[in-house]
Each structure stands twice: as structure tokens, then as C-alpha cells.
C-alpha positions in Angstrom: 7.3 -27.0 39.7 7.3 -27.6 36.5 6.3 -30.9 35.1 9.5 -32.7 33.5 9.2 -33.5 30.0 9.0 -36.8 28.7 11.3 -37.8 26.3 9.6 -40.2 23.5 6.7 -37.2 23.9 8.9 -34.4 22.7 10.3 -37.4 20.1 7.4 -37.8 18.5 6.7 -34.8 18.2 9.8 -33.6 16.8 8.7 -36.8 14.2 5.4 -35.3 13.7 7.1 -31.7 12.3 9.5 -33.3 10.5 7.0 -35.4 8.6 4.2 -32.4 8.9 7.3 -30.4 7.0 8.1 -33.0 4.5 4.6 -33.4 3.2 3.9 -29.7 3.1 7.0 -29.2 0.7 5.6 -32.3 -1.3 2.5 -32.0 -1.2 1.8 -35.8 -0.2 -0.5 -37.4 2.3 1.5 -38.8 5.6 0.4 -41.3 7.4 2.3 -43.1 10.1 3.3 -46.3 11.0 4.2 -47.4 14.3 5.5 -50.4 16.7 2.5 -51.5 18.5 2.5 -51.4 22.4 1.8 -47.3 23.1 -1.4 -46.7 20.2 -3.2 -44.6 22.9 -0.1 -42.7 23.9 0.4 -42.3 19.9 -2.8 -41.3 19.6 -3.4 -38.8 21.8 -0.4 -37.3 20.6 -1.4 -37.6 16.9 -4.7 -36.1 17.3 -3.6 -33.3 19.1 -1.2 -32.2 16.5 -3.1 -32.7 13.8 -5.4 -29.9 16.0 -3.1 -27.8 17.6 0.9 -27.5 15.0 3.7 -24.9 15.2 6.3 -24.3 13.1 10.0 -23.5 14.5 8.8 -19.2 14.2 6.0 -20.3 17.1 3.3 -20.1 14.1 -0.2 -22.2 14.1 -0.3 -24.4 10.8 -2.2 -27.0 9.8 -0.6 -31.2 9.5 -3.0 -31.1 6.6 -1.4 -34.3 4.6 -1.5 -36.3 7.3 -4.0 -39.7 6.9 -6.2 -39.3 10.0 -6.1 -43.2 10.7 -2.7 -44.2 12.4 -1.2 -47.9 11.6 -0.2 -50.0 14.5 2.6 -53.0 13.4 4.5 -55.5 15.2 7.7 -55.6 14.4 7.9 -59.2 14.6 5.5 -58.8 11.4 6.7 -56.4 9.6 10.5 -55.7 8.1 9.5 -51.5 7.6 9.1 -51.8 10.7 12.0 -53.7 12.1 13.8 -51.5 9.1 13.0 -48.4 11.1 14.2 -49.9 14.4 17.3 -50.8 13.2 17.7 -46.5 11.7 16.5 -45.3 15.2 19.1 -47.2 17.3 22.2 -46.7 14.6 20.9 -43.1 15.1 21.3 -44.2 18.8 24.5 -46.0 18.4 26.1 -42.7 16.5 25.4 -40.6 19.5 26.3 -42.7 22.1 28.8 -45.0 20.6 29.6 -48.9 22.4 31.1 -48.4 25.7 33.1 -51.7 25.1 30.3 -53.8 27.1 27.7 -53.9 23.8 28.1 -52.8 19.4 27.3 -56.3 18.0 24.0 -56.0 16.2 25.9 -52.5 15.0 28.2 -49.8 16.2 28.6 -46.2 15.7 30.0 -47.0 12.1 26.2 -48.2 10.7 24.4 -44.8 10.5 27.4 -43.8 7.8 25.6 -47.7 5.9 22.9 -45.3 4.9 24.7 -42.7 3.0 22.2 -40.6 1.2 19.3 -42.0 2.6 19.8 -39.8 5.4 18.1 -36.0 4.7 21.4 -34.1 6.5 18.8 -30.9 6.1 17.3 -31.7 8.8 19.4 -30.9 10.9 21.2 -27.7 11.1 23.5 -28.2 13.9 24.7 -31.6 12.9 26.2 -32.8 9.3 25.0 -36.6 9.3 21.0 -34.9 9.5 20.7 -36.7 13.8 18.2 -34.5 15.1 19.7 -34.9 18.7 18.1 -33.1 22.0 18.3 -32.2 23.9 21.5 -31.0 22.4 
């Protein structure tokens, strides 16, 4: 019997892969800033990813530009984290539009408000730049 895959862990790994690619292409270090709550889990994933990381061709690569120390923030005290939360929620609503019971905060059109800030090239299967798992 195989262990079920944790969607949260997969999402963090996908994010770290994207950040690794971005930092490697630009030769600019990247620090991971996250909402507090799962510090130990994220720290463990981050450390493992810095040690052993695989690219899309399943080749072993280094995450050389990842800053070692994670930065944890309370979302109540950080506009940066609140904006990241809103963007993530807008992406979710783009994939799973409101069913009539919700949608007051944002609806499926909110993702479009990001305009040119969306990096469409990160997704080969969707023109809106959202990487959706499972596809």
C-alpha cells in the first residue's frame, strides 16, 4: 500500500522548484517568507529541498540561491503575506469558481486583475499561469 500524497507538501515542493528555477536563471538569492503555523513542516521541506532537489528531467540539481533561513510572519501583521494569501485564493477561485454560496471576498475574475504580474510561462498546460495539481 502506498502512502497518500500530502497536497500541502506537494504544493510547497512545486513552489520551491519554481523559486529555484527563477533564482538560478536570474542568479539572485531567494528567501522563503511564509505564514506562521507550520514552521517545522516547512523548515523540514526547505532543508530537504536545499540538500536534494530534482529538476523536470529528474536530474539532481542544487538550490544554491536559496537563503538558508526561513522567514515566518503572522498574516495579521504582514501586508505581504495578506497579498500572497489573496493571490493564492484568487488562483483557487479561478480553478474552482464560487458555487453561489460564497464569493464575497473574490470570484473567478479576481485572478485576471493581476494582469501582467502573472508569469504565464510557468504553466505549460494553462494560459493563465496557474499550475494546477492534480491536473
